[in-house]
C-alpha positions, 0 to 999 in steps of 0.5 A: 091218822088213827090208831088201830085197836089190838087186843086187850092188854092181858094182866094178872095180879100176884095176889090172885095166884096161890103160891104152892110148894114142892119141897124147898121150892114155892111156885107161882105160874103167872103165864103160859104159852106154846113159847114163853112161860112166866113163874116166880120161884121162892127158893129156900137156901141151900137148894140147887137145881139140876145142871141144865139148859134152856132152848130159848132165852131166860130173863130173871128178876131177883126180888130178895136173896142171893143165888148163882149158877155154880159154873160162873161164880157171880152173886145175883142179889135183890134188884138184879136182872139177868138174861141167859142166852139159849143153850148155855149150860148151868146149875142154879144154887141158892145161897139165901132164900130167894124170890125170883121172877123167871121168864122162860122161852122154849124148854128146861132141859135137865141132865144127870151127873153123867151128862145125859138128859134126865128130864124136859120140862116146858110151860105146859108141864110146869102148869100141869105140876102147878095145878097138881100141887094146888089140887094136893094142898086143897087150894083152888085152881086159880083162873087168871093165869095168862095164855 
């Protein structure tokens, strides 16, 4: 029996992608497809994302630091891998400077203090923001992001 050859394995090395900053958040975009986006964030201690949910699941791996979801009271430290089920509502809070990889399926839906939708972020909007931050910092746009 012979094996069928498939498409080549896509790859990117993080050293080939610039880090850009949006205030207390460093961002590196590794992959964007119509249904999944992969980002690496470096958050400063004290930062908090707005309360939000995802339309799909999220996988995250913590390289360094300590963070939590305000609603759940569990600290995630270096070496922790998590999976968020679709639709879980939470508020990501950074306790110590943290470096986290996220694999996000679907969209990020943000809520204001009254529970109203205040924003929607997806892979395409994240990639556009990443490119805009590269442009603003005078950093050439990377060509190696996986699609």
